[in-house]
Backbone as numpy.savetxt, mean C-alpha at the origin, in Angstrom:
# Nx Ny Nz CAx CAy CAz Cx Cy Cz
-0.66 21.49 8.97 -0.84 20.38 9.79 -0.72 20.79 11.32
-1.55 19.86 12.28 -1.32 20.29 13.65 -0.26 19.32 14.28
0.64 20.21 14.82 1.68 19.19 15.55 1.05 18.56 17.11
1.55 17.56 17.11 1.08 16.70 18.42 2.38 16.79 19.44
2.16 16.20 20.42 3.33 16.04 21.39 4.51 15.22 20.42
5.48 15.26 20.95 6.93 14.55 20.39 7.34 14.39 19.14
6.45 15.78 18.52 7.05 15.80 17.07 5.82 15.10 16.15
4.63 13.98 16.76 3.96 13.46 16.00 2.77 14.19 15.64
2.19 14.12 14.36 1.19 14.96 13.84 0.28 14.11 13.27
-1.21 14.84 13.09 -1.92 14.19 12.31 -1.70 13.33 11.03
-2.35 12.24 10.60 -1.68 11.60 9.62 -2.29 11.89 8.32
-1.34 12.10 7.60 -1.72 12.83 5.99 -1.75 11.67 5.03
-3.23 11.46 4.71 -3.51 10.30 3.72 -3.21 10.76 2.48
-3.59 11.92 1.79 -3.68 12.16 0.38 -3.28 13.98 0.57
-3.21 14.43 -0.63 -2.91 16.19 -0.51 -3.71 16.90 0.22
-5.25 16.60 0.25 -6.21 17.23 1.01 -6.75 16.72 2.35
-6.26 15.56 2.45 -6.88 14.55 3.53 -6.07 14.24 4.62
-6.28 14.76 6.05 -5.28 14.55 7.09 -6.26 14.13 8.34
-5.70 12.76 8.86 -6.62 12.21 9.74 -6.18 12.89 11.20
-7.04 13.48 11.71 -6.78 13.74 13.42 -5.91 13.03 14.28
-5.35 13.35 15.36 -5.00 12.77 16.01 -5.86 11.90 17.10
-7.14 12.64 17.11 -8.33 12.01 17.97 -8.69 10.71 17.24
-8.54 10.52 15.92 -9.22 9.62 15.41 -8.03 8.25 15.19
-7.00 8.47 16.10 -6.04 7.20 16.09 -5.68 6.81 17.37
-5.66 5.51 17.78 -5.76 4.84 19.13 -4.61 3.96 19.06
-3.74 4.45 19.87 -2.37 3.86 20.01 -2.14 2.74 21.55
-1.65 1.54 21.08 -1.58 0.31 22.46 -0.11 0.30 22.22
0.53 0.02 23.44 1.89 -0.12 23.79 1.87 -1.59 24.57
2.80 -2.16 23.99 3.33 -3.32 24.85 4.86 -3.78 24.81
5.32 -5.05 25.46 6.40 -5.41 25.58 6.91 -5.68 23.80
8.13 -5.51 23.35 8.50 -5.71 22.09 9.43 -6.98 22.34
9.36 -7.58 21.31 10.27 -9.00 21.38 11.69 -8.79 20.20
11.79 -7.30 19.85 12.92 -7.15 18.86 14.04 -6.53 19.81
14.98 -5.58 19.22 16.09 -5.32 19.73 15.70 -4.44 21.21
16.98 -4.45 22.23 16.74 -3.66 23.02 17.73 -4.06 24.34
18.23 -5.29 24.11 18.88 -5.98 25.45 17.88 -6.05 26.33
18.76 -5.82 27.59 17.83 -6.09 28.85 16.65 -5.19 29.01
16.60 -4.08 28.42 15.55 -3.30 28.59 14.23 -3.48 27.73
14.52 -4.56 26.93 13.46 -5.09 26.07 12.24 -5.63 27.00
12.87 -6.20 28.15 12.00 -6.91 29.16 11.18 -5.96 29.94
11.45 -4.18 29.80 10.81 -3.65 30.92 9.95 -2.46 30.45
10.45 -2.17 28.97 10.00 -1.01 28.22 8.64 -1.55 27.32
7.79 -0.61 27.23 6.57 -1.09 26.34 6.95 -0.24 25.25
7.94 -0.83 24.05 8.41 0.05 23.01 7.39 -0.28 21.99
6.68 -1.60 21.85 6.07 -2.03 20.68 4.87 -1.36 20.39
4.33 -0.89 19.32 3.30 0.11 18.97 2.23 -0.72 18.24
0.76 -0.45 18.73 -0.20 -0.84 17.31 -0.78 0.26 17.56
-1.18 0.75 16.09 -1.99 1.85 15.89 -2.95 1.33 15.09
-4.16 2.11 15.62 -5.25 1.49 15.25 -6.25 2.53 14.49
-6.77 2.36 13.40 -7.54 3.55 12.88 -8.93 2.96 12.27
-10.06 3.47 12.89 -11.52 3.35 12.37 -12.15 3.77 11.29
-11.71 2.92 10.14 -11.65 3.53 8.96 -13.17 3.49 8.60
-13.94 2.78 9.00 -15.66 2.62 8.56 -16.36 4.13 9.30
-15.84 4.50 10.25 -16.70 5.50 11.01 -15.93 6.93 11.04
-14.93 6.84 10.48 -13.80 8.02 10.45 -14.92 9.34 9.51
-14.73 10.45 10.23 -15.45 11.97 9.63 -14.54 12.38 8.96
-13.10 12.05 9.03 -12.16 12.89 8.38 -12.04 12.72 6.86
-12.55 11.46 6.39 -12.45 11.04 4.93 -13.49 11.16 4.39
-13.54 11.69 3.44 -14.74 11.86 2.26 -15.60 10.49 1.84
-16.85 10.60 1.81 -17.50 9.26 1.63 -17.05 8.69 0.23
-16.74 9.13 -0.62 -16.30 8.71 -1.94 -14.87 7.67 -1.59
-14.25 8.61 -1.24 -12.78 8.09 -0.79 -12.97 7.00 0.14
-13.57 7.37 0.95 -14.04 6.31 2.29 -14.43 4.91 1.94
-15.42 4.83 0.89 -15.76 3.56 -0.01 -14.75 2.94 -0.55
-13.86 3.50 -1.61 -12.68 2.96 -2.33 -11.76 2.57 -1.28
-11.53 3.13 -0.05 -10.63 2.75 0.74 -11.17 1.47 1.56
-12.22 1.49 1.68 -12.85 0.14 2.56 -12.98 -1.14 1.47
-12.90 -0.88 0.26 -13.27 -1.98 -0.67 -11.64 -2.54 -0.90
-11.09 -1.57 -0.95 -9.37 -1.95 -1.39 -8.75 -2.65 0.05
-9.36 -2.18 0.97 -8.61 -2.68 2.23 -9.67 -3.73 2.80
-10.21 -4.25 2.40 -11.40 -5.30 3.08 -10.69 -6.62 3.64
-9.57 -6.88 3.09 -8.62 -8.18 3.55 -7.82 -7.81 4.59
-7.61 -6.35 4.81 -6.89 -6.15 6.28 -7.74 -5.61 7.30
-8.90 -5.30 7.29 -9.94 -4.74 7.86 -10.66 -5.64 8.87
-10.80 -5.64 10.31 -11.69 -6.38 11.16 -12.63 -5.32 11.91
-13.84 -5.31 11.77 -14.75 -4.62 11.94 -14.60 -2.97 11.45
-14.05 -3.10 10.20 -13.92 -1.75 9.75 -12.89 -1.05 10.22
-11.70 -1.59 10.85 -10.70 -0.88 11.64 -9.42 -1.56 11.12
-8.40 -0.60 10.82 -7.08 -1.19 10.39 -5.95 -1.00 11.34
-5.33 -1.97 11.62 -3.98 -2.14 12.72 -3.07 -2.12 12.17
-1.85 -1.38 12.44 -0.61 -1.58 12.02 0.30 -1.75 13.56
1.37 -2.60 13.30 2.02 -2.63 14.45 3.42 -2.22 14.38
4.51 -1.91 15.03 5.86 -1.63 14.84 6.59 -1.87 16.18
7.60 -2.87 15.90 8.75 -3.17 17.01 10.10 -3.22 16.68
10.40 -2.68 15.37 11.66 -2.77 14.96 12.71 -1.85 15.56
12.01 -1.00 16.34 13.35 0.17 16.84 13.23 -0.24 18.51
14.54 0.51 19.01 14.41 0.17 20.42 13.66 0.91 21.40
13.21 2.28 20.82 12.38 3.30 21.27 11.06 3.21 21.07
10.15 3.65 22.01 8.76 3.87 21.92 8.49 4.97 20.67
9.18 5.87 20.79 8.78 7.07 19.98 8.97 6.69 18.50
10.29 5.85 18.39 10.73 5.63 16.94 9.63 4.56 16.25
9.43 3.63 17.23 7.90 2.81 16.86 6.66 3.35 16.34
6.58 4.51 17.17 5.25 5.04 17.19 5.32 5.98 15.73
6.57 6.61 15.46 6.91 6.94 13.94 6.74 6.13 12.80
7.36 4.99 13.09 7.26 4.13 12.18 5.86 3.42 11.68
5.48 3.23 12.68 3.79 2.67 12.54 3.18 3.85 11.86
2.96 4.93 12.29 2.21 6.02 11.46 2.76 6.20 9.94
4.04 6.17 9.85 4.40 6.17 8.34 3.79 4.85 7.67
3.99 3.60 8.33 3.32 2.65 7.49 1.81 2.69 7.49
1.14 3.29 8.16 -0.49 3.65 8.20 -0.68 4.43 7.09
-0.09 5.65 6.99 -0.06 6.51 6.03 0.09 6.20 4.45
1.19 5.07 4.52 1.44 4.88 3.54 0.27 3.88 2.83
-0.31 2.79 3.75 -1.30 1.87 3.63 -2.63 2.94 2.92
-2.75 3.62 3.94 -4.07 4.47 3.63 -4.08 5.35 2.21
-2.73 5.76 1.96 -2.37 6.63 0.75 -2.47 5.62 -0.49
-2.18 4.62 -0.68 -2.39 3.80 -1.61 -3.80 3.37 -1.75
-4.27 3.15 -0.79 -6.04 2.87 -0.82 -6.69 3.94 -1.61
-6.13 5.26 -0.98 -7.12 6.33 -1.19 -6.93 6.80 -3.04
-5.75 6.40 -3.56 -5.43 6.87 -4.93 -6.70 6.36 -5.97
-7.19 7.10 -6.67 -8.35 6.72 -7.63 -7.79 5.61 -8.38
-8.68 4.91 -9.03 -8.25 3.66 -10.02 -7.93 4.59 -11.23
-6.90 3.97 -12.14 -6.74 4.45 -13.28 -7.84 4.55 -14.39
-7.68 5.41 -15.50 -8.76 5.35 -16.33 -8.95 4.13 -16.94
-10.04 3.97 -17.28 -10.50 2.39 -18.18 -9.88 2.55 -19.57
-8.98 1.49 -20.08 -8.69 1.71 -21.27 -9.56 1.16 -22.40
-9.71 2.03 -23.20 -10.56 1.81 -24.46 -10.09 0.85 -25.23
-10.80 -0.14 -25.58 -10.26 -1.04 -26.75 -10.41 -0.61 -28.22
-9.08 -0.71 -28.81 -8.80 -0.35 -30.04 -8.73 -1.53 -31.24
-8.69 -1.26 -32.46 -8.59 -2.52 -33.40 -7.35 -2.37 -33.89
-6.26 -3.61 -34.09 -4.84 -3.28 -34.68 -4.85 -2.78 -36.06
-3.88 -2.08 -36.31 -4.30 -1.23 -37.90 -3.84 -2.32 -38.94
-4.18 -2.09 -40.18 -3.99 -3.09 -41.14 -2.42 -3.38 -41.13
-1.59 -2.13 -41.31 -0.16 -2.17 -41.19 0.66 -3.17 -40.07
-0.05 -2.84 -38.99 0.52 -3.82 -37.84 0.23 -5.48 -38.12
-1.00 -5.60 -38.53 -1.28 -6.93 -38.66 -0.42 -7.49 -39.76
-0.30 -6.90 -40.72 0.64 -7.38 -42.07 2.12 -7.31 -41.35
2.59 -6.68 -40.71 3.92 -6.89 -40.09 4.10 -7.82 -39.30
3.06 -8.41 -38.36 3.09 -9.11 -37.45 2.88 -10.62 -38.42
2.35 -10.81 -39.41 2.27 -11.92 -40.04 3.24 -12.10 -40.80
3.98 -10.96 -41.45 5.36 -11.08 -42.32 6.35 -11.57 -40.98
6.39 -11.27 -39.78 7.24 -11.66 -38.97 7.19 -13.14 -38.71
5.89 -13.55 -38.77 5.60 -14.75 -38.41 6.27 -15.92 -39.45
5.86 -15.40 -40.63 6.57 -16.13 -41.91 7.87 -16.21 -41.93
8.70 -14.94 -41.62 10.10 -15.11 -41.76 10.80 -16.07 -40.54
9.98 -15.83 -39.37 10.58 -16.97 -38.44 10.37 -18.17 -39.00
9.15 -18.43 -39.49 8.75 -20.13 -39.95 9.91 -20.32 -40.82
10.27 -19.55 -41.65 11.26 -19.86 -42.42 12.50 -20.11 -42.29
12.92 -19.18 -41.26 14.23 -19.54 -40.23 14.32 -20.88 -39.56
13.18 -21.39 -39.03 13.12 -22.52 -38.42 13.05 -23.66 -39.46
12.20 -23.49 -40.50 12.41 -24.56 -41.27 13.47 -24.89 -42.10
14.62 -24.07 -42.23 15.74 -24.07 -42.60 16.65 -24.55 -41.58
16.33 -24.81 -40.36 17.33 -25.69 -39.56 16.89 -27.11 -39.68
16.08 -27.51 -40.27 15.83 -28.91 -40.26 16.99 -29.80 -40.82
16.82 -31.17 -40.80 18.02 -32.03 -41.31 17.99 -31.71 -42.94
19.10 -31.99 -43.36 19.38 -31.94 -44.76 18.85 -33.42 -45.00
18.12 -33.73 -46.21 18.03 -35.02 -46.75 18.61 -35.00 -48.15
19.29 -36.14 -48.42 20.08 -36.58 -49.75 19.43 -37.39 -50.59
């Protein structure tokens, strides 16, 4: 993994896929979160944007799967994550990267194997019916006594 300034590195999406720094776009603005008087003068809020649709660092089958799963979050093929919960810009940059890596990692995981339908065994069917009969008897026994 390549280190970038301030300890920030390329974004690890999965075990073999890393998004390089050049494909990430950061914007900074004034945060409404904690920071006291400094919140009015410091651009500590971070918006991290990644263009998933045109990225060359993500293999095509994985990109198609990610685009499908994230279609509700994408705007023109781009995903944006913002962070403003920390007082410092660097901490917000790290938080935004962690969040984006988590979102992309979840979208990149392959779908679980399709379940093959099986028929219930004769024994399981008989046990189920016997349990239903005994439950029915129990409830019938709770009825009013007639004399």
